[in-house]
C-alpha positions as CSV (number, residue, x, y, z in Angstrom):
1,M,-0.1,-0.2,-0.2
2,D,1.4,3.3,-0.9
3,L,1.9,5.9,1.8
4,I,0.6,9.5,1.7
5,I,2.0,12.1,3.7
6,R,-0.4,14.9,4.7
7,K,0.6,18.2,6.2
8,Y,-2.1,20.4,7.9
9,G,-1.2,24.2,8.2
10,G,-2.3,26.4,11.1
11,T,-5.4,27.6,9.7
12,S,-6.8,23.9,8.8
13,V,-6.1,22.9,12.7
14,G,-7.3,26.3,13.9
15,S,-10.2,25.1,15.9
16,I,-11.3,21.8,17.7
17,E,-14.1,21.5,15.0
18,K,-11.5,21.7,12.3
19,I,-9.4,19.0,13.8
20,K,-12.7,16.6,14.1
21,K,-13.2,17.3,10.7
22,I,-9.8,16.2,9.6
23,A,-10.1,13.0,11.7
24,Q,-13.4,12.2,10.1
25,K,-11.7,12.6,6.4
26,T,-8.7,10.4,7.6
27,K,-11.0,7.8,8.9
28,Y,-12.8,7.8,5.7
29,D,-9.7,7.5,3.6
30,I,-8.1,4.8,5.9
31,K,-11.6,2.8,5.5
32,N,-11.0,3.3,1.7
33,N,-7.6,1.4,1.9
34,K,-5.4,4.4,2.2
35,K,-2.3,4.5,4.4
36,I,-1.7,8.0,5.8
37,L,0.8,10.0,8.0
38,I,0.0,13.3,9.2
39,V,2.3,16.3,10.0
40,V,0.7,19.6,11.7
41,S,1.3,23.0,12.2
42,A,0.5,25.0,15.6
43,M,-3.2,25.9,15.8
44,G,-4.2,29.1,14.3
45,N,-2.2,32.2,15.4
46,S,-0.7,30.4,18.4
47,T,2.9,30.7,17.2
48,D,2.6,34.2,17.2
49,E,1.0,34.3,20.4
50,L,3.8,32.4,21.9
51,L,6.2,34.7,20.5
52,E,4.4,37.6,21.9
53,K,4.4,36.2,25.4
54,A,8.1,35.8,25.2
55,N,8.7,39.3,24.1
56,Q,6.7,40.5,27.2
57,I,9.3,38.8,29.2
58,S,12.3,39.8,27.5
59,K,13.1,42.0,24.2
60,S,15.9,39.3,23.4
61,P,14.9,36.1,24.8
62,N,17.2,33.1,25.0
63,Q,17.5,31.2,21.7
64,R,17.5,27.9,23.4
65,E,14.3,28.6,25.6
66,L,12.5,30.2,22.6
67,D,12.9,27.0,20.4
68,L,11.6,25.1,23.1
69,L,8.7,27.4,23.8
70,M,7.7,27.6,20.1
71,S,7.7,23.9,19.6
72,S,4.8,23.3,21.9
73,G,2.2,24.8,19.6
74,E,2.7,21.9,17.1
75,I,2.8,19.3,20.1
76,I,-0.7,20.7,21.3
77,S,-2.2,20.3,17.6
78,S,-0.6,16.7,17.1
79,T,-2.0,15.4,20.3
80,L,-5.4,16.9,20.0
81,L,-5.6,15.4,16.4
82,S,-4.3,11.9,17.6
83,M,-7.0,12.2,20.4
84,A,-9.6,13.0,17.8
85,L,-8.7,9.8,15.6
86,Q,-8.9,7.6,18.7
87,E,-12.2,8.9,19.6
88,I,-13.7,7.8,16.2
89,G,-12.0,4.3,16.4
90,I,-8.6,5.1,14.6
91,Q,-5.6,3.6,16.1
92,S,-3.2,6.6,16.4
93,K,-0.3,8.0,18.1
94,S,1.3,11.4,18.3
95,L,5.1,12.0,18.0
96,T,7.3,15.0,18.7
97,G,10.2,15.9,16.2
98,F,12.5,14.4,18.7
99,Q,10.5,11.3,18.9
100,A,10.2,10.8,15.2
101,G,13.9,11.1,15.0
102,I,14.3,14.4,13.0
103,D,17.9,15.4,13.6
104,T,18.8,19.0,12.7
105,N,21.8,21.3,13.1
106,S,22.2,23.8,16.1
107,T,21.0,26.9,14.4
108,Y,18.2,27.9,16.9
109,G,15.0,29.5,14.9
110,Q,16.3,28.6,11.6
111,A,17.6,24.8,11.9
112,E,18.0,22.5,8.9
113,I,17.2,18.7,8.9
114,Q,20.4,16.8,8.9
115,S,18.7,13.4,8.8
116,I,16.0,11.4,9.9
117,N,16.1,8.2,11.9
118,N,12.7,6.8,10.8
119,D,13.0,3.5,12.9
120,R,10.3,4.5,15.1
121,I,8.2,6.0,12.6
122,I,8.2,2.6,10.7
123,N,7.6,0.5,13.6
124,E,4.5,2.6,15.0
125,I,3.1,2.3,11.4
126,K,3.7,-1.5,11.4
127,K,1.9,-1.7,14.6
128,G,-1.2,-0.1,12.7
129,N,-1.0,3.4,14.1
130,T,-1.9,6.3,12.1
131,L,0.8,8.9,13.1
132,V,0.4,12.6,13.7
133,I,3.8,14.3,14.0
134,A,4.7,17.7,15.2
135,G,6.0,19.8,12.4
136,F,8.4,22.5,12.5
137,Q,11.0,21.0,15.1
138,G,13.6,18.4,15.7
139,F,16.6,18.2,17.7
140,N,20.4,18.8,17.8
141,E,23.4,16.7,18.7
142,N,23.2,17.9,22.4
143,L,19.5,16.8,22.3
144,E,18.0,20.2,22.3
145,I,14.8,21.0,20.6
146,T,15.4,23.4,17.7
147,T,12.7,24.7,15.2
148,L,13.0,25.0,11.3
149,G,11.9,28.4,11.0
150,R,8.5,30.0,9.4
151,G,7.0,27.4,7.4
152,G,9.0,24.6,8.8
153,S,6.2,22.2,9.0
154,D,6.2,22.1,5.1
155,T,9.8,21.0,5.3
156,T,9.1,18.5,8.0
157,A,6.4,16.8,5.9
158,V,8.6,16.7,2.6
159,A,11.4,15.4,4.6
160,I,9.4,12.7,6.1
161,A,7.9,11.7,2.9
162,A,11.5,11.3,1.3
163,S,12.7,9.4,4.1
164,L,9.9,6.7,3.8
165,K,9.9,7.0,0.1
166,A,6.0,8.0,0.1
167,S,4.1,8.1,-3.1
168,V,2.9,11.8,-2.4
169,C,3.0,14.7,0.0
170,E,-0.3,16.7,0.2
171,I,-0.1,20.3,1.8
172,Y,-3.5,21.5,3.0
173,T,-3.9,25.0,3.5
174,D,-6.4,27.7,3.3
175,V,-6.4,28.2,-0.5
176,K,-7.6,25.7,-3.3
177,G,-4.0,25.6,-4.8
178,I,-1.4,27.7,-6.4
179,Y,-2.7,30.5,-8.5
180,T,-1.5,32.6,-11.6
181,A,-1.3,35.5,-9.2
182,D,-2.4,36.5,-5.9
183,P,-6.3,36.0,-5.7
184,R,-6.6,38.7,-3.2
185,I,-5.5,41.3,-5.7
186,V,-6.2,39.7,-9.0
187,K,-9.9,38.6,-8.7
188,N,-9.8,36.4,-12.0
189,A,-6.5,34.5,-11.1
190,K,-6.6,31.1,-12.0
191,K,-5.8,28.1,-10.1
192,L,-3.1,25.9,-11.8
193,D,-3.6,22.3,-12.2
194,F,0.1,21.4,-12.7
195,L,3.4,23.2,-12.1
196,A,7.1,21.9,-12.5
197,Y,9.2,21.8,-9.4
198,E,11.4,24.7,-10.9
199,D,8.3,27.1,-11.5
200,M,6.8,26.2,-8.1
201,L,10.3,27.1,-6.3
202,E,10.6,30.4,-8.1
203,L,6.9,31.2,-7.0
204,A,7.5,30.1,-3.5
205,N,10.5,32.4,-3.3
206,F,8.4,35.3,-4.4
207,G,5.5,34.8,-2.1
208,A,3.3,31.7,-3.1
209,K,2.0,29.1,-0.5
210,M,4.6,26.8,0.7
211,H,8.1,26.9,2.0
212,P,10.9,27.2,-0.6
213,R,13.1,24.6,1.3
214,S,10.4,22.1,1.2
215,I,10.0,22.4,-2.6
216,E,13.9,22.0,-2.9
217,L,13.5,18.7,-0.9
218,G,10.8,17.5,-3.1
219,M,12.6,18.2,-6.3
220,Y,15.8,16.7,-5.0
221,Y,14.0,13.4,-3.8
222,K,11.4,13.4,-6.4
223,I,8.4,13.5,-4.1
224,P,5.3,14.6,-6.0
225,L,3.7,17.5,-4.2
226,I,-0.1,18.6,-3.9
227,I,-1.2,21.9,-2.5
228,K,-4.8,21.9,-1.8
229,S,-7.6,23.4,0.5
230,S,-8.8,21.4,3.6
231,N,-12.2,23.0,3.2
232,D,-13.3,21.5,-0.1
233,Q,-12.8,18.5,-2.4
234,E,-10.9,20.2,-5.4
235,E,-7.9,18.4,-6.7
236,G,-5.5,21.5,-6.0
237,T,-2.1,21.8,-7.8
238,L,0.1,19.1,-8.4
239,V,3.9,19.9,-8.3
240,C,6.3,17.5,-9.7
241,N,8.2,16.4,-13.2
242,S,5.6,16.2,-16.1
243,N,6.5,12.7,-16.7
244,D,5.5,11.7,-13.4
245,I,1.6,12.5,-13.9
246,K,0.8,9.5,-15.7
247,N,2.2,7.2,-12.9
248,L,0.3,9.2,-10.3
249,I,-2.9,8.7,-12.4
250,N,-2.6,5.0,-12.6
251,K,-1.9,4.8,-8.8
252,G,-5.2,6.6,-8.1
253,I,-3.3,9.3,-6.3
254,I,-4.5,12.2,-8.6
255,M,-7.4,12.4,-10.9
256,N,-7.0,12.1,-14.7
257,N,-8.1,15.7,-15.1
258,I,-4.8,17.2,-14.0
259,T,-2.7,18.1,-17.1
260,E,0.5,20.2,-17.5
261,N,0.0,23.8,-17.7
262,R,0.6,24.8,-21.2
263,N,1.1,28.8,-20.9
264,R,4.8,29.5,-20.8
265,V,4.3,32.1,-18.0
266,S,3.0,29.9,-15.1
267,G,2.4,33.0,-12.7
268,V,2.9,36.7,-11.9
269,T,4.0,37.3,-8.2
270,S,4.4,40.5,-6.3
271,E,6.1,41.5,-3.2
272,G,6.2,44.8,-1.5
273,N,8.2,46.8,1.3
274,I,11.6,46.5,-0.2
275,S,14.6,48.7,0.4
276,K,17.1,49.6,-2.5
277,I,20.8,50.1,-1.4
278,T,23.5,51.4,-3.8
279,L,27.3,51.5,-2.9
280,K,28.8,54.1,-5.2
281,N,32.4,53.7,-6.5
282,I,33.5,50.7,-4.5
283,P,36.9,49.0,-5.6
284,D,36.5,46.6,-8.4
285,K,38.7,43.8,-7.1
286,P,38.4,40.3,-5.7
287,G,36.8,39.9,-2.2
288,I,35.1,43.2,-2.0
289,A,31.6,41.5,-2.5
290,A,32.5,39.3,0.5
291,K,33.4,42.6,2.5
292,V,29.8,43.7,1.8
293,F,27.7,40.8,2.3
294,E,29.5,38.9,5.0
295,P,28.8,41.6,7.7
296,L,25.2,41.9,6.6
297,S,24.9,38.0,7.1
298,V,26.4,38.0,10.5
299,S,23.7,40.7,11.3
300,G,21.0,38.4,10.3
301,I,20.1,40.5,7.0
302,N,18.6,38.9,3.9
303,V,20.0,40.3,0.8
304,D,17.9,39.4,-2.5
305,V,18.4,41.1,-5.9
306,I,22.1,42.1,-6.5
307,V,23.4,43.9,-9.6
308,Q,26.8,45.1,-10.1
309,N,27.6,47.8,-12.9
310,I,30.4,47.5,-15.3
311,S,33.6,48.5,-14.0
312,N,35.0,52.2,-15.1
313,K,38.6,53.1,-13.8
314,N,38.4,50.1,-11.5
315,K,35.6,51.3,-9.7
316,T,32.1,49.9,-9.8
317,D,28.8,50.4,-8.2
318,L,26.9,47.7,-6.3
319,T,23.1,47.7,-5.8
320,F,21.2,45.3,-3.7
321,T,17.8,45.1,-2.1
322,I,16.6,44.3,1.5
323,D,13.4,44.0,3.5
324,D,12.3,47.5,4.6
325,K,12.3,46.4,8.1
326,D,16.0,45.8,7.7
327,F,17.0,49.2,6.5
328,D,18.4,51.2,9.4
329,K,20.4,47.8,10.5
330,T,21.8,47.6,7.0
331,I,22.9,51.2,6.7
332,K,24.5,51.1,10.4
333,T,26.3,47.8,9.3
334,L,27.7,49.3,6.1
335,E,28.8,52.4,7.9
336,K,30.6,50.5,10.2
337,E,32.4,48.6,7.4
338,S,33.0,51.8,5.4
339,L,37.0,51.7,5.8
340,K,37.2,48.0,4.8
341,I,34.7,48.4,1.7
342,K,36.0,51.8,0.7
343,Y,32.9,53.0,-0.8
344,E,32.4,56.5,-2.0
345,S,28.9,57.0,-0.9
346,I,25.6,55.3,-0.2
347,M,22.6,55.9,-2.2
348,S,19.3,54.4,-0.6
349,G,15.6,54.2,-0.9
350,K,12.6,52.6,0.9
351,D,9.0,51.4,-0.3
352,Y,9.9,49.6,-3.4
353,G,8.2,46.4,-4.5
354,K,9.1,43.6,-6.9
355,I,6.9,42.2,-9.9
356,S,7.9,39.0,-11.5
357,I,6.7,36.7,-14.3
358,I,7.8,33.0,-13.8
359,G,7.5,30.2,-16.1
360,S,10.0,27.5,-17.2
361,G,9.1,28.1,-20.9
362,I,10.5,31.9,-20.7
363,Q,14.1,30.7,-21.5
364,N,13.0,29.0,-24.7
365,A,10.8,31.6,-26.1
366,P,12.1,35.2,-27.4
367,G,9.9,38.4,-26.5
368,Y,8.8,37.7,-23.1
369,A,11.1,40.4,-21.4
370,A,10.2,43.1,-24.1
371,K,6.5,42.2,-23.7
372,F,7.0,42.6,-19.9
373,F,9.0,45.8,-20.0
374,D,6.5,47.3,-22.4
375,T,3.3,46.5,-20.4
376,L,4.8,48.3,-17.5
377,S,5.8,51.4,-19.6
378,K,2.2,51.6,-20.9
379,I,0.7,52.1,-17.5
380,N,3.6,54.6,-16.5
381,V,5.5,52.4,-14.4
382,N,9.0,53.2,-13.8
383,I,11.6,50.3,-13.7
384,E,14.2,50.7,-11.1
385,M,16.1,47.4,-11.4
386,I,16.0,44.3,-13.5
387,T,17.2,40.6,-12.8
388,T,16.5,37.5,-14.3
389,S,17.1,33.6,-14.1
390,D,16.3,31.0,-16.7
391,I,12.8,30.9,-15.5
392,R,12.1,34.3,-14.0
393,I,12.1,38.2,-15.0
394,T,12.0,40.6,-12.1
395,C,11.5,44.1,-12.1
396,L,11.9,46.6,-9.1
397,I,9.1,49.3,-9.0
398,K,7.5,51.7,-6.5
399,N,5.1,49.9,-3.9
400,E,2.4,52.3,-5.0
401,D,2.6,50.8,-8.5
402,L,2.4,47.1,-7.4
403,D,-1.2,46.2,-7.5
404,K,-2.0,48.0,-10.8
405,A,1.3,46.5,-12.4
406,L,0.3,42.8,-11.2
407,L,-3.4,43.3,-12.7
408,K,-2.2,44.6,-16.1
409,V,0.7,42.0,-16.7
410,H,-1.5,39.2,-15.5
411,E,-4.2,40.2,-18.1
412,V,-1.3,40.8,-20.9
413,F,0.4,37.5,-20.7
414,G,-3.4,35.7,-20.9
415,L,-3.4,34.2,-17.4
416,D,-6.8,35.0,-16.8
417,K,-8.2,32.8,-19.6
């Protein structure tokens, strides 16, 4: 029997009624000969509530204590769901990340899974238990509890799916799947039936539901992913290699109405509240970029888009983007390192946003960049920066222009049809 991993997000387990509903669905599927393992997030906004309590105690809580505190939310939801399954006659057991053998490094708050000792998981499944595992957490070499960062339950679920060679990993959330654009802004955005891993990874990095680390794991270990709503019976969005679709249909894991998305552009994403920093006239020589970005990394600042101009008289300009919330910290860090970096001046600005077109077909078809830029020009949106990958073109524009740009680009590329 093929094993199905199911991950339920915070909104899906946000109340006792929702937990009971998941238990009933699980019972129905088990009775119809499906073998299921469940991974859960904390209920509703309980993670934020725990963090708020910690901040009421201390402005900079001890990271070891904070991870132990934050892990409790998932333990609560996993035990409640296991109880709900037992109450309706399903043999079940809940496990913490530690009990499930999820070994991580020691980076509190952003730990990475090193390995999974799945002996206990396998033994419990052989005993007939439907397991409910607390997501978002593991343990390090000192047997301390660690957490995987926001969205870490996705990573837990896909890592367990890879470890057990599961047939599929289903991610249940509060939306019906992955859309061509944010449906809160673009009302006629369409749900995608299928996405290649590469497209989904880009969409995840630029704001779509699901954590990028979990997409990378799924792609590396070839675990098909289905993102779907816990509130209805729609098929959701399948993420895998296109040549795996037929196999999944034959196994009855997906319905045969899921077909590969044919539009070369899979979706349009937007992200606001971005700052742009430019270091003017820095020395154009080996090692200078490291002198810029290493101190920022040490300060916990995430740098996104990076553009370096062509050298002129052994000097160059270096521009990059950060989150608005990191603006002051970034400027202070760069000023502190000014003697090492040897820049002439800093130019900076806040309240920018990114808009991107994403699709694995872009690299093989000419004209997409020109069409994208022309669309923005026609609605009088100025482009501040441009960056590309094989399957993505991103423009930095003003925050205030994001929504109208998203709507127009979505229309021009035919994603509303």
